[in-house]
N, CA and C of each residue as an Amber inpcrd file, in Angstrom:
protein
   318
 153.4500000  64.5720000 276.0560000 154.1550000  64.4700000 274.7960000
 155.3640000  65.3870000 274.7950000 156.4840000  64.8460000 274.4130000
 157.7020000  65.6350000 274.3500000 157.9070000  66.1360000 272.9260000
 158.3850000  67.3420000 272.8060000 158.7050000  67.8860000 271.4940000
 160.2120000  68.0160000 271.3730000 160.7300000  67.6780000 270.2330000
 162.1640000  67.8080000 270.0300000 162.5060000  69.2650000 269.7730000
 163.5600000  69.7210000 270.4020000 164.0290000  71.0730000 270.1530000
 164.8340000  71.0710000 268.8580000 164.6280000  72.0810000 268.0550000
 165.3410000  72.1660000 266.7930000 165.8280000  73.5920000 266.6400000
 167.1390000  73.7750000 266.6670000 167.7010000  75.1190000 266.6400000
 167.4380000  75.8320000 265.3210000 167.0700000  75.0840000 264.2760000
 166.8280000  75.7300000 262.9900000 165.3700000  76.1790000 262.8240000
 164.5180000  75.9060000 263.8190000 163.1300000  76.3570000 263.7230000
 163.0830000  77.8830000 263.7600000 162.3770000  78.4620000 262.7910000
 162.2940000  79.9130000 262.7480000 160.9520000  80.4180000 263.2680000
 160.0730000  79.4810000 263.6490000 158.7850000  79.8980000 264.1990000
 158.4440000  79.0140000 265.3950000 157.4180000  79.4090000 266.1280000
 157.0820000  78.6870000 267.3500000 156.3890000  77.3600000 267.0740000
 155.8590000  77.1970000 265.8620000 155.1660000  75.9580000 265.5210000
 156.1590000  74.8520000 265.2210000 155.8550000  73.6250000 265.6830000
 156.7060000  72.4980000 265.3200000 156.0500000  71.6890000 264.2060000
 155.0630000  72.2600000 263.5420000 154.3480000  71.5700000 262.4800000
 154.9610000  71.9110000 261.1290000 156.2520000  71.6840000 261.0040000
 156.9490000  71.9840000 259.7680000 157.1150000  70.7310000 258.9210000
 156.8750000  70.8750000 257.6310000 157.0770000  69.7940000 256.6730000
 158.5560000  69.7820000 256.2950000 159.1440000  68.5990000 256.2910000
 160.5470000  68.4490000 255.9310000 160.6150000  67.7950000 254.5590000
 161.3270000  68.4330000 253.6330000 161.4630000  67.9090000 252.2730000
 162.9410000  67.6340000 252.0070000 163.2250000  66.4010000 251.6020000
 164.5750000  66.0360000 251.1830000 164.5330000  65.7700000 249.6840000
 165.2450000  66.5880000 248.9270000 165.2580000  66.4390000 247.4720000
 166.1790000  65.2980000 247.0610000 165.6690000  64.4330000 246.2030000
 166.4450000  63.3580000 245.5930000 167.3160000  62.5630000 246.5660000
 166.6930000  61.8770000 247.5290000 167.4750000  61.0200000 248.4310000
 168.1690000  59.9140000 247.6220000 169.2630000  59.3940000 248.1620000
 170.0250000  58.3690000 247.4540000 169.2490000  57.0540000 247.3890000
 169.5770000  56.2400000 246.3850000 168.9560000  54.9260000 246.2560000
 169.2060000  54.0870000 247.5010000 170.4110000  54.2190000 248.0890000
 170.7220000  53.4340000 249.2910000 169.8560000  53.8680000 250.4690000
 169.5770000  55.1630000 250.5820000 168.6970000  55.6300000 251.6560000
 167.2790000  55.1070000 251.4550000 166.7890000  55.1600000 250.2180000
 165.4400000  54.6700000 249.9300000 165.3420000  53.1800000 250.2130000
 166.3880000  52.4370000 249.8620000 166.4150000  51.0000000 250.1030000
 166.4390000  50.7080000 251.6020000 167.2410000  51.4820000 252.3390000
 167.3440000  51.3100000 253.8000000 165.9990000  51.5630000 254.4760000
 165.2430000  52.5450000 253.9690000 163.9240000  52.8600000 254.5300000
 162.8690000  51.8230000 254.1340000 163.1550000  51.0420000 253.0940000
 162.1870000  50.0390000 252.6370000 161.0170000  50.6410000 251.8830000
 161.2630000  51.7460000 251.1920000 160.2100000  52.4920000 250.4980000
 159.3300000  51.5950000 249.6250000 159.9440000  50.6900000 248.8690000
 159.1760000  49.8860000 247.9050000 158.1780000  48.9500000 248.5720000
 158.3560000  48.6820000 249.8730000 157.3980000  47.8170000 250.5880000
 156.2580000  48.6190000 251.2140000 156.3520000  49.9530000 251.1830000
 155.3060000  50.8000000 251.7500000 154.0800000  50.7910000 250.8310000
 152.8880000  51.0380000 251.3990000 151.6870000  51.1550000 250.5630000
 151.8250000  52.3220000 249.5840000 151.0150000  52.2830000 248.5280000
 151.0050000  53.3700000 247.5480000 149.6790000  54.1250000 247.6310000
 149.7310000  55.3940000 247.2840000 148.5420000  56.2360000 247.2460000
 148.7160000  57.2120000 246.0960000 147.6290000  57.5800000 245.4760000
 147.6980000  58.5500000 244.4010000 146.4500000  59.4120000 244.3610000
 146.5700000  60.5440000 243.6700000 145.4210000  61.4250000 243.4820000
 145.6120000  62.2170000 242.2010000 144.5080000  62.6750000 241.6610000
 144.5390000  63.4930000 240.4480000 144.7110000  64.9630000 240.8380000
 145.0210000  65.8250000 239.8660000 145.1440000  67.2480000 240.1820000
 143.8680000  67.7870000 240.8380000 144.0500000  68.7140000 241.7690000
 142.9300000  69.3220000 242.4830000 143.3940000  69.8130000 243.8360000
 142.4380000  70.2690000 244.6390000 142.7380000  70.7470000 245.9930000
 142.1090000  69.8050000 246.9950000 142.8960000  69.4370000 248.0140000
 142.4700000  68.4600000 249.0180000 142.7310000  69.0220000 250.4100000
 141.7000000  69.0240000 251.2630000 141.8640000  69.4120000 252.6640000
 142.2560000  68.1650000 253.4440000 143.3900000  68.2140000 254.1350000
 143.9080000  67.0390000 254.8380000 144.2810000  67.3890000 256.2640000
 144.0900000  66.4240000 257.1580000 144.5610000  66.5360000 258.5510000
 145.3200000  65.2630000 258.8600000 146.5390000  65.4250000 259.3530000
 147.4070000  64.2850000 259.6320000 147.3390000  63.9450000 261.1100000
 146.7160000  62.7920000 261.4220000 146.5790000  62.3330000 262.8090000
 147.8040000  61.5610000 263.2740000 148.7300000  61.3070000 262.3610000
 149.9990000  60.6560000 262.6760000 151.0460000  61.2500000 261.7360000
 152.3110000  61.1750000 262.1380000 153.3680000  61.6330000 261.2470000
 153.4180000  60.7220000 260.0280000 153.5290000  61.3200000 258.8560000
 153.6470000  60.5400000 257.6230000 154.9840000  60.8230000 256.9620000
 155.6420000  59.7700000 256.5240000 156.8180000  59.8860000 255.6730000
 156.3980000  59.3500000 254.3120000 156.6750000  60.1020000 253.2600000
 156.2800000  59.6410000 251.9320000 157.3630000  59.9610000 250.9120000
 157.3620000  59.1610000 249.8500000 158.2830000  59.3500000 248.7400000
 157.4530000  59.4880000 247.4740000 157.5770000  60.6250000 246.7930000
 156.7880000  60.8630000 245.5940000 157.4610000  60.2480000 244.3780000
 156.7650000  59.3080000 243.7510000 157.2350000  58.6920000 242.5280000
 156.9550000  59.6420000 241.3640000 155.8000000  60.3040000 241.4270000
 155.4790000  61.3380000 240.4470000 154.5420000  62.3400000 241.0980000
 154.4570000  63.5120000 240.4870000 153.5380000  64.5230000 240.9640000
 154.2090000  65.8290000 241.3270000 153.3780000  66.8280000 241.6000000
 153.8360000  68.1400000 242.0580000 152.7540000  68.7050000 242.9720000
 153.1660000  69.1360000 244.1620000 152.2270000  69.5640000 245.2010000
 152.7060000  70.8570000 245.8460000 151.7590000  71.7550000 246.1090000
 151.9910000  72.8980000 247.0020000 151.1150000  72.6500000 248.2120000
 151.7010000  72.7290000 249.4100000 150.9520000  72.5160000 250.6440000
 150.8370000  73.8400000 251.3860000 149.5870000  74.2010000 251.7030000
 149.2920000  75.4240000 252.4500000 148.8520000  75.0220000 253.8430000
 149.6320000  75.3850000 254.8570000 149.2930000  75.0600000 256.2360000
 148.1070000  75.9040000 256.6820000 147.1850000  75.2610000 257.4100000
 145.9690000  75.9520000 257.8630000 146.2800000  77.0100000 258.9150000
 147.2540000  76.7440000 259.8010000 147.4730000  77.6180000 260.9530000
 148.6480000  78.5760000 260.8140000 149.3700000  78.5010000 259.7080000
 150.4940000  79.4110000 259.4930000 150.4500000  79.8860000 258.0530000
 151.3700000  80.7570000 257.7070000 151.4580000  81.2120000 256.3180000
 152.4210000  80.3300000 255.5220000 152.8430000  79.2240000 256.1210000
 153.8120000  78.3400000 255.4830000 153.2500000  77.7140000 254.1990000
 154.0360000  77.7940000 253.1210000 153.7280000  77.1090000 251.8710000
 154.9560000  76.2770000 251.5270000 154.7420000  74.9890000 251.2760000
 155.8420000  74.0860000 250.9610000 155.5360000  73.4090000 249.6330000
 156.5330000  73.3540000 248.7630000 156.3750000  72.6880000 247.4740000
 157.2610000  71.4590000 247.4250000 156.7450000  70.3830000 246.8410000
 157.5490000  69.1950000 246.6080000 156.9750000  68.4270000 245.4370000
 157.7760000  67.4780000 244.9440000 157.3380000  66.7370000 243.7710000
 158.0910000  65.4370000 243.6050000 158.0100000  64.8970000 242.3850000
 158.6030000  63.6060000 242.0750000 160.0720000  63.5710000 242.5170000
 160.4340000  62.4730000 243.1970000 161.8020000  62.2890000 243.6610000
 162.0750000  62.8320000 245.0470000 161.0740000  63.4590000 245.6840000
 161.2730000  64.0290000 247.0210000 160.8040000  63.0710000 248.1140000
 161.5600000  63.0390000 249.2070000 161.1920000  62.3270000 250.4290000
 160.6730000  63.3820000 251.3930000 159.4530000  63.1870000 251.8960000
 158.7680000  64.2340000 252.6550000 158.2970000  63.6770000 253.9940000
 158.5020000  64.4540000 255.0690000 157.9890000  64.1010000 256.3890000
 156.9550000  65.1530000 256.7700000 155.7220000  64.6770000 256.9970000
 154.6070000  65.5590000 257.3490000 154.2760000  65.3210000 258.8180000
 154.3130000  66.3600000 259.6370000 154.1530000  66.1720000 261.0820000
 152.7320000  65.8300000 261.5150000 152.6510000  65.0790000 262.5840000
 151.3690000  64.7680000 263.2160000 150.7040000  66.0710000 263.6470000
 149.3950000  66.1540000 263.3940000 148.6380000  67.3260000 263.8290000
 148.4910000  68.4080000 262.7790000 149.1700000  68.2580000 261.6330000
 149.1030000  69.2930000 260.6050000 147.7660000  69.2460000 259.8710000
 147.1090000  70.3920000 259.7880000 145.9340000  70.5650000 258.9320000
 146.3710000  71.4460000 257.7800000 146.0620000  71.0230000 256.5570000
 146.5830000  71.7500000 255.4120000 145.7310000  71.4890000 254.1800000
 146.0290000  72.2690000 253.1330000 145.4300000  72.0640000 251.8200000
 146.5420000  71.6440000 250.8720000 146.3250000  70.5250000 250.1860000
 147.2370000  70.0960000 249.1280000 146.6850000  70.6200000 247.8180000
 147.4730000  71.4450000 247.1320000 147.1290000  71.9190000 245.7980000
 147.9830000  71.1030000 244.8240000 147.3770000  70.0890000 244.2310000
 148.0820000  69.1410000 243.3780000 147.9740000  69.6140000 241.9280000
 149.1160000  69.9940000 241.3280000 149.1110000  70.4700000 239.9370000
 149.4350000  69.3520000 238.9500000 150.1830000  68.3260000 239.4000000
 150.4850000  67.1510000 238.5880000 150.1030000  65.9330000 239.4180000
 149.3170000  65.0250000 238.8430000 148.8200000  63.8440000 239.5700000
 149.9270000  63.1930000 240.3890000 149.5780000  62.7860000 241.6190000
 150.5380000  62.2390000 242.5740000 150.4420000  60.7140000 242.6430000
 151.5980000  60.0670000 242.6400000 151.7620000  58.6740000 243.0390000
 152.8470000  58.6780000 244.0870000 152.5660000  58.0820000 245.2440000
 153.5700000  58.1020000 246.3120000 153.5260000  56.7980000 247.0940000
 154.6780000  56.4910000 247.7080000 154.7590000  55.4550000 248.7360000
 154.6920000  56.1960000 250.0630000 154.0230000  55.6190000 251.0710000
 153.8850000  56.3180000 252.3420000 153.8820000  55.3360000 253.5130000
 154.1920000  55.8880000 254.6810000 154.0010000  55.1330000 255.9230000
 153.6790000  56.1220000 257.0340000 152.8550000  55.6600000 257.9630000
 152.5060000  56.4620000 259.1390000 153.2940000  55.9570000 260.3240000
 153.8070000  56.8960000 261.1370000 154.5080000  56.5320000 262.3720000
 153.5340000  56.6080000 263.5180000 153.6200000  55.6260000 264.4040000
 152.6950000  55.5720000 265.5480000 152.9540000  56.7180000 266.5090000
């Protein structure tokens, strides 16, 4: 498996969550977000492990993600486009119920 080098990485882990705030309608349309499956959850804490990279767009909600193997905490919410790396184990602390469109990359 090859890993992409990223000069902006500040730590040795490549398991960083990428959050894009308020992507344009044209970008969302180009990605085909509305054709992606939907998933939702109520407020609470969820232990998750991502066996594939996930790209998701939050229609509503607010989440703090605590990475299991680092001290990284990432927050995102409604209107954010988020890329979650393959292999990440984390806890989702959902303060506002989530509705999202998502897709997994092979």
